[in-house]
C-alpha positions as CSV (number, residue, x, y, z in Angstrom):
1,M,-21.8,38.0,1.8
2,F,-19.1,36.5,3.9
3,V,-19.6,32.5,4.4
4,Q,-17.6,30.5,6.6
5,R,-16.3,27.3,5.4
6,G,-18.1,24.2,7.2
7,D,-21.5,27.0,6.5
8,L,-21.9,26.5,2.6
9,H,-24.3,23.3,2.7
10,L,-26.8,26.0,5.1
11,L,-27.3,28.2,2.6
12,N,-30.0,28.1,-0.3
13,K,-29.5,27.5,-3.7
14,D,-29.4,31.1,-5.0
15,D,-27.0,31.9,-1.9
16,R,-24.6,29.4,-2.8
17,L,-24.5,30.3,-6.7
18,N,-23.4,33.6,-5.2
19,V,-20.8,32.8,-3.4
20,W,-19.2,30.6,-6.0
21,R,-19.8,33.5,-8.3
22,S,-18.1,35.8,-6.2
23,A,-15.1,33.3,-5.6
24,A,-14.8,32.8,-9.4
25,V,-14.6,36.7,-10.0
26,S,-11.9,37.1,-7.2
27,V,-9.7,34.6,-9.1
28,F,-10.6,34.9,-12.8
29,G,-11.4,38.0,-12.4
30,R,-7.8,39.2,-11.9
31,P,-5.7,39.2,-15.0
32,G,-2.8,38.3,-13.6
33,V,-3.9,35.4,-11.9
34,M,-5.2,34.5,-15.2
35,R,-2.0,35.2,-17.0
36,G,0.1,32.9,-14.6
37,V,-2.2,30.0,-14.8
38,L,-1.9,30.3,-18.7
39,A,1.8,30.6,-18.7
40,G,2.7,28.6,-16.0
41,P,0.7,24.7,-16.1
42,L,-1.4,25.1,-19.2
43,A,2.0,26.3,-21.2
44,L,3.7,23.4,-19.6
45,L,1.1,20.9,-20.5
46,A,0.9,22.1,-24.0
47,A,4.9,21.5,-24.1
48,I,4.4,18.4,-23.2
49,A,1.4,17.6,-26.1
50,V,3.9,19.2,-28.6
51,M,6.6,16.8,-27.8
52,G,4.6,13.8,-27.8
53,G,3.0,15.0,-30.7
54,M,6.2,15.4,-32.4
55,A,7.1,12.1,-31.9
56,V,4.4,11.2,-34.5
57,W,5.1,13.7,-37.2
58,W,9.2,13.6,-36.7
59,P,11.4,11.2,-39.2
60,A,13.2,9.0,-37.3
61,G,16.4,8.7,-39.2
62,R,19.4,6.0,-39.5
63,A,19.5,4.9,-36.2
64,Q,15.8,5.2,-35.3
65,V,15.8,7.3,-32.6
66,N,15.5,10.9,-34.0
67,N,11.9,10.8,-33.6
68,I,12.2,10.3,-29.9
69,A,15.2,12.5,-29.1
70,I,15.0,15.8,-31.0
71,P,11.5,16.2,-29.1
72,V,13.2,15.9,-25.8
73,I,15.9,18.0,-26.7
74,L,14.0,20.7,-28.0
75,F,11.3,20.7,-25.2
76,P,12.7,23.5,-22.9
77,L,12.6,25.5,-26.4
78,I,9.0,24.9,-26.6
79,W,8.1,25.4,-23.3
80,V,9.7,28.6,-23.2
81,T,7.9,29.7,-26.2
82,L,5.0,29.0,-25.3
83,F,5.5,31.1,-21.5
84,I,6.8,33.5,-23.2
85,Y,3.9,33.8,-25.9
86,A,1.5,33.4,-22.6
87,I,3.3,36.4,-21.1
88,L,3.4,39.0,-23.5
89,D,0.2,38.5,-25.6
90,E,-2.8,41.0,-24.5
91,K,-5.7,39.1,-25.1
92,L,-6.6,36.0,-22.5
93,P,-8.8,34.2,-24.4
94,R,-6.4,33.8,-27.5
95,I,-3.6,32.9,-25.2
96,F,-6.3,30.2,-23.7
97,C,-7.5,28.9,-27.4
98,V,-3.7,28.5,-28.7
99,L,-3.1,26.6,-25.6
100,T,-6.0,24.3,-25.5
101,G,-5.6,24.2,-29.5
102,L,-2.1,22.9,-29.3
103,I,-3.0,20.3,-26.8
104,V,-6.1,18.9,-28.6
105,F,-4.4,18.6,-31.6
106,N,-1.2,17.0,-30.5
107,A,-3.4,14.7,-28.2
108,L,-5.5,13.7,-31.6
109,L,-2.4,13.3,-33.6
110,I,-0.9,11.0,-30.6
111,A,-4.5,8.9,-30.3
112,I,-5.2,8.8,-34.2
113,L,-1.4,8.0,-35.5
């Protein structure tokens, strides 16, 4: 079904749902697009969350700055590791679950502690 940009409100409910489904299938039905979303922005967000969570559990050290400095220094390594994992793993749902789990776990760690 071909619908122009401004004509979506003219369709009935079932046709609108079909338009949205076909759009979702065209974007998320392509593994390359989904892998790019997982490896790009989601891996970056997970790396930022892990960096923030590391500040909570990493020991402070003598100068009391190790828990801040070490996660910042290790951030590129964390990001590259998550990026490569998202590119090389074969199962997209597993990538999504791992990255989302890291984000949720570290967000809870930051919020609770």
